[in-house]
N, C-alpha and C positions, 0 to 999 in steps of 0.2 A: 504494500500500500504506500502511496506517495504521501509523505508527511515532511513538511519543511518548517524550520524554526523561524524563518523570516522570508519576506517576499524576494529579496535579492538572491537568496540561495535557489529559490524556485526558478527565477528567470535565467540563472546561470546554467541550470540543468536542462530546462525546457526552453531552448533559445531559438526555435524555428516556428513559433506559434503562428497559426493562420486563423484569423477571425473571419468566419464564413458568412457573417450576417451583420452588417452595419449600415447606417443611413447617413447621408450628408445632403445638405441643401445649398443651392445657390443663395448667396447672401441676400438677394432680393426678397426671398420668402421669409427669411429671418427678420429683416428690417421692416417688412410690411405685413407681418402675420395677421394683424387685426383687420386688414382690408382684403385679404385673400378670400375670394368667393368660390370655394370648392368644398362640398359637404364632407368629403373624407378628410381633407386637410383641417377644416374647421373643428371636426369632432376630436381630432387628436392634438392639434397645435395652436388653436386660438387662445388657449390659456397661456399667459406669459410665463407661467412656471413650467410648462412643458419643454423638455430639453430638445434643442436643435443644435446642429453643428455643421461647420463648413469642412471642406477637405483639409484645410490647414489645422483645424481643431482635431480632426481625426488623426493626422500624422503626429501631432504633439501627444495625443493619448497613446498611440501605438509606441512611440519612443519611451514614454513614461513606464509602460507596462511590458515592454519587451516583445511586442507583436511584430513579426517580420512582414506579414502581408495581410491585407483585408479585402474581402469580397464586398464591394460597395453596391448597395441596392438603392434603387429609387423607390418611392411609394407609388401606389396606384392612385391615379387622379381621375376625376370625372371631366376636368377641363383639359382639352387636348393641348392648348398652348402651354399651360403650366407643366404638363407632363413632358412635353418636348423640351421646354427650357431646362428642366432639371436633368433630363437625360443627357443633354449636351454639356451641362455643367459636370456631370460625372465622367463623361468621355474625356473632356478637356482636363479634368483633374487627374485622370489616369495617365494622360500624356505628360503632365507636370511631374507626376510621381510614378514613373513606369515600373519601378522595382517594388513598389509598395501597394499600389491600388489595382485591383482586378475588377473591371466595371461590369455591372449588369444594368439593364434599362427596363422600363416597363412600358406597357401599352395602356391607352385610355381604358377606363373600366368596361365600357361596352364597345370594344374594339371590333373592327371589321377585318376581312381578309386583306383588304388594301393596306390597313394599318400594319398587319403582320408582314406583308411584302416590303413595306417601307422600312420597318425595323430591321429586317434581315440585311439591309445595306450596311447597317452599323456593325455587323459581324466582321466586316473587312477593316473596321477601325479598332479592332481588338476587344470588342464586347463579347463576353463569354456566355451570354444568355439573357434570359428574361427573369426579372425578379425585383422586388418581392411583389408578385402579381396576385391581386384579388380577382376572383372570377364570379360573374353573375350566375345565380342559381339556374336561370333558364338556359344558359350556355351548357351547364353541366348535364342538364336533363336530356339534351338532344345529342344524337350521335352524328350529326352533320352540322355542327356549329363552328364558329370561328376558333374556338379553343381546340377543337380536333384538328383544324387546319394548322394552328400554331404548333401543336405537338408534332405534326408531320414535318413542318419546316425545320423545327429544332432538331428532330431526329436526323434529317438529311444533312443539316449543317453541323452536326455533332456539337450541339450547344445544350445548356441546361435550362430547366424551368424551375425556379424557386417560388413556391406557392405559399401564400398565407393560409394557414389552417387554424381553426379555433376549436376549443373543447366544447362538446355538446352540453356539458353541465358545469357547475361551479360559478364563481363570482363573476360579475360583469366588470368590464374595463374598456377604456377607449380603444376601438379597433376590433373588439370582439364582435363576431357576426355569425351568420348561419352557414359558413363554409366549414362544415363538420365532416368527419370521416364518412358518415352516411351519405351526405350530399356529394362528396368527392369520389366515392367508390366507382360509380359507373364510368366516369372519365378515366380513372386509373386503369380500369380493365381494357379501355380502348387505346391506351397509350403506353403499354408495357415497354415498348422499345425506346421510348423517350426517357432520357435521364432526368429525374426530378429530385428536388430537395424539398421536403415538407417541413416548413418552419414550425418552431415551437413544439418540437417532437411530434409534429403531425396531428396535433389535437388529440393525441392518444391513439392514433391509427395503428401504431405498432402492436398494441395489445391484441389486435385481431389476427396477428400473424400466426397464432396458434391454430387458426383455421387453414387447412391446406390450400384451398383455392385463393384465400387472401394472401398467403405467403408468396404464392406465385405472382400475384398482381403487384406485390411490393418488391419484387426481385430487383428492380432498377431504381428504387427509391432510397434516398438518404434522409436522415432526420437531423435537423440542427437544434442546438441548445439555446437559441435566442430567448431571452427573458425567462428561462427555466426557473430561477429562484423565486419568481413571482407566481409560478404555476404549480410546481411539484415539490415533494419532499426529495431529499438527496438520494433516496433509494432508487429513483427513476433510472439512473445510469446503469446500475447492475441489472435492473429489471429489463431494460431495453437491450442490454447485452444478451440476455438469455432469449429474448424474443426475436431480435433481428440481427444480432451479433454487434460487437463494438466496432466492427469494420465499417459500419454504415452510420456512425454517429459523428457529426461535425460540430466542432466547437464554434459557437456564435454567441455574440453578446446582445445584439440589438442596440449597440451604441448609437446615440448617446443616452439611451434609456438607462443603461448600466455599464459599469466599467468591466474590463476583463477580470480584474481581481475578484469582483463579486461572483461572477460565474465560476471561476476556477476554484474559489474557496468552497463554493457549493458542491462542485465535483469532488473536491477533496473530502468533504463530509460524507460523501457516498461510498467511501472506502474503495475507490477504484484502484485497480492494480497499476503498477508502474507501466506495464506494457500497454494497458488500455489508455492511460493518461497520454502516452505518446501518440497512440492511434487517434484519439479524439482531438488532441490539440494541434496536430499538424500532419501526421502520416497519412490519414485517410484523405484529407484535403489535397495533399501533394499528389497522391495517386489519381484522384478524380481530375484535378486540373491538368495533370500530364496526359490523361486519357482524352480529354477534350481539347487539349492545347494544339 
């Protein structure tokens, strides 16, 4: 079990960490948050106390906590212009910090096939996939919707889809919605060949891996730890290891919501083995990024 007397000892031993789920914003959104008219943004960030960060803030945080690289997500927007503005901010930030930032972009909430085609152009700019994407329920219910087209495009381009997933039970919080394992299951059965990362431990989706047919559907899915200390007890890591194996758990913080130390301390309280610590904090991410690189 990994136990360290102080944070510096930990950073010296685990020095290749990859945070697979962070968010940054164009300063325009931070400076004008009270006037941004987008229901998703307003629900999560209109409160001045809600944490937001620029790419420079992210790099400073990574340096402070010994994070080598970060997969930077956009949020899902209803407003196309806002979505595009932050997408390009993330792409340009990756150009500024090419060895530190791995960019993902998002599509507008009710995206079309044309939106998907336009976003695919960004793959030539180093974008590694789509995320953190929220999906409309009616898209998930249809087997011929834009989300199925998106999965096909990502499969052919060898890119990932990082999805926002919520727990079907438990406390409410900004951003929690009805994209639960039940709602998502049909889409996952139709997109097995597309590499997916299910955020926030997939809303508990891994618990159903004990069902043989579900285990097969999840065979190309990873689970990130973003915001896990707010959602689960520390036992979650060893439980998910038994259900889907530690090979498919990706360390993520949901920065700036919380720091790497908060998530890593939580993992440590779960009595995770030294080997699994390394897998979760960087080895799994390295293998996945090499596969899609």
